N, C-alpha and C positions, 0 to 999 in steps of 0.2 A: 701496351702504354705506351704510346707516341710518345720522342722526347720532349718535345713542341707542350704538346700535353699536363706532359710529367710537372714542366715549366711551368704553366698556368697553374695549374692546384698550386703546386710551393704556394706561388704568389698569394695564393687567395688563403690557403691558411695562414701564411706568414702574415698579411695586414689582417688578422680575426684577434690574434690577441690584440692588437694597434687598440680596434675600433671598443673592446670588451672596458680598454683601463679608457679610455675617453669618455665611454658611457656612467660606467661608474667614476669616473672623476667630477664627470658632469655633477651629477649627484642632485643637490636641489639647487644646487649654481641655474641649470639647465631648464627649471622653472616645470620642477616636478613639482603635479599639485599635491603630493603629500607633505608635502612641505611650509612653515610659516611665518613670518619673522615676528619676532617675538621685541619690546620691548619695556622696562621699567628699574624699579630701584632694587640697590642688595644692602643690607640691611645685616650689621651683627651688634649684639647686643643694645638695641637702638638707635644705633650709631651708621650713616652712610659706609660703605665701606671705599678709604679711601681712590684703592689702585688696583687693577688684576683679569682674572680671565672669566667667563664662565663656561665650559663643556660639555651640551646637550647631546645623549647618547642613546638611541632607541633599546628600550629594554628590551632584549628579546628572551627573557623569561615569564615577559610578560606579550611575548605574540611578535612584538613590533621592531620592524627593520631598517633599516636606510643606515643614510652617511649624518655624522654626524653635526651638531649646530652648533656655529662659535659666534662668543663676544668681547669685546673688550670692555672692563670694567673701568670709569674714567668719572670721577668725582658723585663716586656710590651711583652712577645709574651705567645701563648698557644699554645696547642695542643690535639686532645682529645684522643690520643696515649697516655698518658702521665701515671704518677700516678693515680689512680684514674678517668681517662676521662674514657667518653663513649662515641660515633660512636650517628654520627645525621642524624636523618629520613631527607628523602631527600623531599624538595618544601616548602612551604611557614611555618613559623616557628618563632617565637616570643623573639630571645635570652635579655637576665635577663644581666646586667654586674657589679659587682663590683670591685668595684679597690679600695684600701689602697695606703699607701705610703708605706710602706715594714718596715720603722722605730718604732725599741723599741718590737721588739713583745714581750708581755706579753702572759705568761697560754690563761689570759680572750683574750687578740688582737693579737692572733699568727700571722696574715699578716700588725698591726702595728693599724694606724686610718686611716678608712674608708676616700677618694675622696673626694665622691658627692655622694647621696641618689641613691639606684638600678635604674636604666636605664632600659627601653627595648626600643626594636628596631626591625619591625619585617623588616623580610630578608627572600629570598629564596635561599635556600641550594640548590646548582648546583648537578647536576648526578654523578658526579663522585668525587672521594675526592683530595684533593689540597689544596690551599692558600684565605682564606676567610679571608682580615682585616676587623679591626674593628674600628670603630671611633666613638668616644662616643658625640654627639653632642656640642659643644662649650655652648651652654643654659643650662645644665645640670645644677642642683642645687648642690653647692657645699658640702657637710654633716659640718652644723656645730652642738657639740654635746649639749643639753639645759646647762643652770648654765652655759656658757662661753664665 
């Protein structure tokens, strides 16, 4: 192989990881037809969760794959179309809910104090965008900081 051909091959091979990374990062942001936008209410013990975030992870145990979807919880509502939100892969996912009281935010606790330990629920994401309300089970363990 000539030096010129080897250099050209090196450039192609060097670009491959960048192309793969870009495609992976694009995920549902790139208009992936497997993804939908969701919105809804998040409640715990019959009341809206004041602040927090939800993460929708495809459930590999049920044959689903793809990027995670995310959304902030603000005043008991979430919307994947909001700031820093990402659409959700359709089908079986595990949603992780992190709930906070939203009171007295600080730099270390921008959402206030944690209400409960992170809760994971299996759900099936519908084929079309729309509303999907999430109820954190009453049996979810309340957060109690150590030493208090």
